[in-house]
C-alpha positions as CSV (number, residue, x, y, z in Angstrom):
1,M,141.6,-32.6,174.0
2,F,139.2,-30.9,171.4
3,G,136.3,-32.8,170.1
4,L,135.7,-30.9,166.8
5,V,137.9,-31.5,163.9
6,P,137.5,-29.2,161.1
7,Y,137.1,-30.8,157.8
8,R,137.4,-29.5,154.3
9,R,136.3,-31.4,151.4
10,G,139.1,-33.0,149.3
11,S,141.6,-32.6,152.3
12,G,141.0,-35.8,154.1
13,L,143.0,-36.9,156.9
14,R,146.5,-37.4,156.3
15,K,148.7,-39.9,157.9
16,R,152.1,-38.5,159.3
17,D,155.2,-40.1,158.9
18,S,156.3,-39.5,162.4
19,I,154.9,-37.9,165.6
20,W,157.8,-35.5,165.1
21,D,156.9,-34.2,161.7
22,I,156.9,-30.5,162.8
23,G,157.0,-29.2,159.1
24,S,153.6,-30.8,158.1
25,M,152.1,-29.8,161.5
26,V,152.9,-26.2,161.0
27,E,151.8,-26.3,157.4
28,E,148.4,-27.9,158.4
29,F,147.9,-25.3,161.1
30,F,148.3,-22.4,158.9
31,N,146.4,-23.8,155.9
32,D,143.6,-24.7,158.2
33,S,143.3,-21.6,160.4
34,L,144.1,-18.6,158.2
35,I,141.8,-19.2,155.4
36,P,138.6,-17.3,155.8
37,T,135.7,-19.8,156.1
38,F,132.6,-17.6,155.8
39,L,131.0,-18.3,152.3
40,T,134.3,-19.7,150.6
41,P,133.9,-21.3,147.1
42,A,133.7,-24.6,148.9
43,N,130.5,-23.2,150.8
44,P,128.6,-20.7,148.5
45,M,125.2,-19.4,149.1
46,R,123.0,-22.3,148.1
47,A,119.9,-21.4,146.3
48,D,116.6,-23.0,145.3
49,I,114.6,-21.2,142.4
50,K,110.9,-22.1,141.8
51,E,109.0,-20.8,138.7
52,T,105.2,-20.6,139.2
53,E,102.4,-19.3,137.1
54,N,102.7,-15.7,138.7
55,G,106.6,-15.3,139.1
56,Y,109.5,-16.8,140.7
57,I,110.4,-17.5,144.2
58,V,114.1,-17.5,145.2
59,D,115.3,-19.3,148.5
60,V,119.0,-18.5,149.4
61,E,120.8,-19.8,152.4
62,V,122.8,-17.1,154.3
63,P,123.2,-18.2,157.9
64,G,124.9,-16.2,160.4
65,V,124.2,-12.9,158.5
66,N,122.3,-9.9,159.6
67,K,119.5,-8.6,157.5
68,E,121.5,-5.4,157.0
69,D,124.5,-7.2,155.3
70,I,122.3,-8.5,152.5
71,K,122.0,-6.3,149.5
72,L,119.7,-7.1,146.5
73,E,119.9,-5.6,143.0
74,L,117.5,-6.2,140.0
75,K,119.0,-4.8,136.8
76,D,118.4,-5.9,133.1
77,D,116.4,-9.1,134.4
78,I,119.4,-10.2,136.6
79,L,118.8,-10.5,140.4
80,S,122.1,-10.1,142.3
81,I,122.4,-10.9,145.7
82,C,125.4,-9.8,147.9
83,V,126.3,-10.5,151.3
84,E,129.2,-9.0,153.3
85,K,130.0,-10.1,156.8
86,N,132.4,-8.1,158.9
87,E,134.5,-9.4,161.7
88,D,134.1,-7.7,165.0
89,L,137.6,-7.1,166.3
90,K,136.8,-5.2,169.4
91,E,136.8,-8.2,171.7
92,E,139.5,-7.7,174.2
93,G,140.4,-10.1,176.9
94,K,139.3,-13.1,174.8
95,D,141.6,-15.9,175.0
96,Y,140.8,-18.0,171.9
97,I,142.5,-21.2,171.3
98,R,141.1,-21.2,167.7
99,R,138.8,-18.7,165.6
100,E,137.2,-20.0,162.6
101,R,134.3,-17.5,162.3
102,R,135.5,-14.8,160.0
103,Y,134.2,-12.2,157.5
104,G,134.2,-12.0,153.8
105,S,131.6,-11.5,151.1
106,C,129.9,-13.5,148.6
107,S,127.5,-12.8,145.6
108,R,125.1,-14.6,143.5
109,S,123.3,-13.6,140.2
110,F,120.2,-15.1,138.6
111,Y,118.5,-14.4,135.3
112,V,114.8,-13.8,135.7
113,P,113.1,-12.6,132.8
114,D,109.8,-10.4,132.4
115,I,109.6,-9.3,136.2
116,K,107.5,-6.6,137.7
117,H,110.4,-4.5,139.3
118,E,107.8,-2.4,141.5
119,D,106.4,-5.7,143.2
120,V,109.4,-7.5,144.2
121,K,109.4,-8.6,147.7
122,A,112.0,-10.0,150.1
123,K,112.1,-11.5,153.5
124,Y,114.8,-13.0,155.8
125,N,113.9,-15.6,158.4
126,N,116.1,-18.0,160.1
127,G,119.1,-17.7,157.7
128,V,117.0,-18.0,154.6
129,L,116.5,-15.1,152.2
130,T,113.2,-15.5,150.2
131,V,112.7,-13.2,147.2
132,T,109.5,-13.2,145.4
133,L,109.6,-11.8,141.8
134,P,106.2,-11.4,140.2
135,K,106.1,-11.7,136.4
136,V,104.7,-9.2,134.0
137,E,101.2,-9.9,133.2
138,E,100.9,-11.7,130.0
139,Y,97.7,-9.9,128.7
140,F,100.0,-6.8,128.2
141,F,102.1,-8.5,125.7
142,N,99.1,-10.3,124.2
143,I,97.4,-6.8,123.5
144,L,100.6,-5.1,122.3
145,F,101.4,-8.0,119.8
146,N,97.9,-9.0,118.7
147,I,96.3,-5.5,118.3
148,Y,99.1,-2.8,117.9
149,F,101.8,-4.8,116.2
150,P,99.7,-5.5,112.9
151,F,98.7,-1.8,112.7
152,L,102.4,-0.7,113.1
153,I,103.6,-3.2,110.4
154,L,100.8,-1.9,108.0
155,Y,101.8,1.8,108.8
156,F,105.6,0.9,108.4
157,F,104.9,-0.5,104.9
158,N,102.5,2.2,103.9
159,F,99.6,-0.4,103.2
160,W,97.4,2.0,105.2
């Protein structure tokens, strides 16, 4: 009667011993329909990370999520992306045969060193979150270590 059969990796299609095997039918029904399917461990947020000369570009798949449900945090060179989707239970008069769209939360963290925190940009388009993280300019470190660091060493050891 229904054309769509839910599939979960590793579950496969099991052969029943009998058409009257009510126990396994009930078990399959509850195992299949009560587990929240939004961003489960089998379906985490998938990400692509590119490093360029100027920084990093992180693309994360978060389909079916509103922009307001995505939270980003950059702290101690770790970018954390958290998504929380809430189920709208105010639907009255809907006679569902099956409901698989659920709610839940998921988060991913990535180590991204030497980032200019004030220039981080993010955009969300067609279910893909793109975060652009520019690197701290290298000349700052070159000036610091090539010019000031030798003077600090000399001062520290009183060779001055």
